[in-house]
N, CA, C and O atoms as CSV, one atom per row, in Angstrom:
chain,resi,resn,atom,element,x,y,z
A,1,MET,N,N,-33.857,-50.887,-75.890
A,1,MET,CA,C,-34.837,-50.090,-76.651
A,1,MET,C,C,-34.273,-49.706,-78.025
A,1,MET,O,O,-33.146,-49.225,-78.145
A,2,HIS,N,N,-35.074,-49.928,-79.030
A,2,HIS,CA,C,-34.604,-49.591,-80.371
A,2,HIS,C,C,-35.078,-48.195,-80.768
A,2,HIS,O,O,-36.261,-47.973,-81.026
A,3,MET,N,N,-34.135,-47.268,-80.810
A,3,MET,CA,C,-34.499,-45.888,-81.201
A,3,MET,C,C,-33.876,-45.591,-82.566
A,3,MET,O,O,-32.656,-45.591,-82.730
A,4,HIS,N,N,-34.751,-45.338,-83.534
A,4,HIS,CA,C,-34.232,-45.041,-84.862
A,4,HIS,C,C,-33.716,-43.612,-84.946
A,4,HIS,O,O,-32.765,-43.324,-85.672
A,5,GLY,N,N,-34.349,-42.732,-84.202
A,5,GLY,CA,C,-33.935,-41.321,-84.222
A,5,GLY,C,C,-32.565,-41.156,-83.591
A,5,GLY,O,O,-31.689,-40.496,-84.149
A,6,ASN,N,N,-32.385,-41.768,-82.412
A,6,ASN,CA,C,-31.086,-41.644,-81.727
A,6,ASN,C,C,-30.173,-42.786,-82.117
A,6,ASN,O,O,-30.600,-43.937,-82.206
A,7,LYS,N,N,-28.914,-42.457,-82.349
A,7,LYS,CA,C,-27.958,-43.515,-82.731
A,7,LYS,C,C,-27.631,-44.379,-81.519
A,7,LYS,O,O,-27.398,-43.860,-80.427
A,8,THR,N,N,-27.614,-45.672,-81.705
A,8,THR,CA,C,-27.331,-46.594,-80.606
A,8,THR,C,C,-25.824,-46.634,-80.343
A,8,THR,O,O,-25.029,-46.132,-81.137
A,9,HIS,N,N,-25.455,-47.228,-79.236
A,9,HIS,CA,C,-24.022,-47.303,-78.903
A,9,HIS,C,C,-23.281,-48.061,-79.996
A,9,HIS,O,O,-22.119,-47.775,-80.283
A,10,ARG,N,N,-23.972,-49.046,-80.612
A,10,ARG,CA,C,-23.341,-49.823,-81.679
A,10,ARG,C,C,-23.128,-48.945,-82.920
A,10,ARG,O,O,-22.074,-49.001,-83.554
A,11,GLU,N,N,-24.112,-48.155,-83.249
A,11,GLU,CA,C,-23.999,-47.289,-84.427
A,11,GLU,C,C,-22.980,-46.167,-84.184
A,11,GLU,O,O,-22.269,-45.750,-85.098
A,12,LYS,N,N,-22.925,-45.700,-82.961
A,12,LYS,CA,C,-21.991,-44.617,-82.641
A,12,LYS,C,C,-20.557,-45.093,-82.857
A,12,LYS,O,O,-19.722,-44.346,-83.367
A,13,ARG,N,N,-20.271,-46.340,-82.467
A,13,ARG,CA,C,-18.911,-46.864,-82.624
A,13,ARG,C,C,-18.600,-47.052,-84.114
A,13,ARG,O,O,-17.482,-46.804,-84.565
A,14,LYS,N,N,-19.611,-47.493,-84.861
A,14,LYS,CA,C,-19.420,-47.734,-86.296
A,14,LYS,C,C,-19.627,-46.426,-87.061
A,14,LYS,O,O,-20.763,-45.993,-87.259
A,15,LYS,N,N,-18.552,-45.812,-87.483
A,15,LYS,CA,C,-18.672,-44.545,-88.246
A,15,LYS,C,C,-18.769,-44.877,-89.726
A,15,LYS,O,O,-17.965,-45.640,-90.262
A,16,LYS,N,N,-19.753,-44.299,-90.364
A,16,LYS,CA,C,-19.938,-44.590,-91.794
A,16,LYS,C,C,-18.868,-43.873,-92.603
A,16,LYS,O,O,-18.843,-43.985,-93.829
């Protein structure tokens, strides 16, 4: 499921 509001596991690992 693509949730823009909640950060995905992939985004969580990738810290900006």
